Phi, psi and omega in degrees: 000134182210164176273141170260177187294344178284348177099341179276160176278138174252121185272142171285161182302143177225176185251110177283168177305141177086012182216152176059231183277356181287162178292159176299135177247116180305148184292348178293339175276127182268185181290341175297319177296316180295322177299315178295325179295318178295319177296326175297320177297320177299321176298319179297327179276357184059037178266132179275249178280138182231158166267140187242130173239127181214149179230145172054241180308318183290341183293328177294321178296314181298317179302316180293325175301311182293328181282317185277332184229065188300330181288344183277341190248124175278298175223158184220136176241126179243115184254126180063066189233166175197157180285319182214152182279122179292161186303317184295324179287324176300315180298318180294321179295322178293326176294323178298322181294327178297317179291324178295317179296327180280353181076013179272081189290329180294314178293320177304314180298315181295315181294321179298314182286333172297329178284320188270337181241171185237088187305322183291352179251007183303325180295338182262354185249119178303125177065015183302312181294322180293318179297320178298317179299317180297317181289324176301315180296318182293313183291320180300330186252023177294154181285169177298320179296319178294324178297318177296320178295317178302315181298310183296319182290324176293315177297327178299315179295322181286329181282319182248073195287311190258138175279155180275112181256009183291330178232085189290158175300146179266341182291151173300133185233137170243123171260143185230131177227143168286141186297336181257012182294118179259001178260287171264081188298160175306323179296317179294321178295320179294324176299323175297316178301319181293337179279351180261156188280334186218098194213156172232158174226131180237138177246116186271134180292153169054049182204158173237216184296334179271035185305325182294325178279326186280325182230055189302308183297320182292317179294322177298319178295317179299313181296316180300317179298315182294314182295333178272359179074024180273159179298148182247357184280151175079015179282124187294338182270000178254131173290325177202151170226125187232136169279113188266305180244138192278355183096165182266127179269130178087000000 
């Protein structure tokens, strides 16, 4: 954990309930519970205000942290995010659960990555095919405990589908999408930015939902610039960067 130039603390990755080495968290617990759990961890670390970086599943948790505990968040970056899961994605996610329940891990891995990656764009994505092979191997060989976590976490997203946008986060927010992302599409990510009071949206070239793995150095540079309050325009690896919401006056 260290300070960035904006003065807030930036936290290294940690393990929330229901993930990694943590115990299984039933899907009846929503992202509001997870947001409060992460804030409890921040209290344990004696961390005051923090900058938050989250991707995909974690972006819903991060959004709730900023919404429920506005004083805790300095700036926030949400990569591959959306307010609610569209119908086509819900159906695909339920199909993955059917293969997981049947113990057909190879098919589960393929169907999951078909949802998260864009095979027809692999030729346009640096290392796209290689990353898919690595993820196929990893998902196919997850442990029984990890399989139970995958099921619960997927059901959690399907059970608690839409985020509460009635009282949006006040912290500056950057949403990031790969230009070829067919799961959390650039349009869906921008809708998240529009639901926040002070926001930017960036679309990264030659990437899909796995943008952090596909364009690691570029995404790290983008995030670092945003957290430091530096200009984001003219970045060669972004197809576009847009100021979406103007911020709260007063």
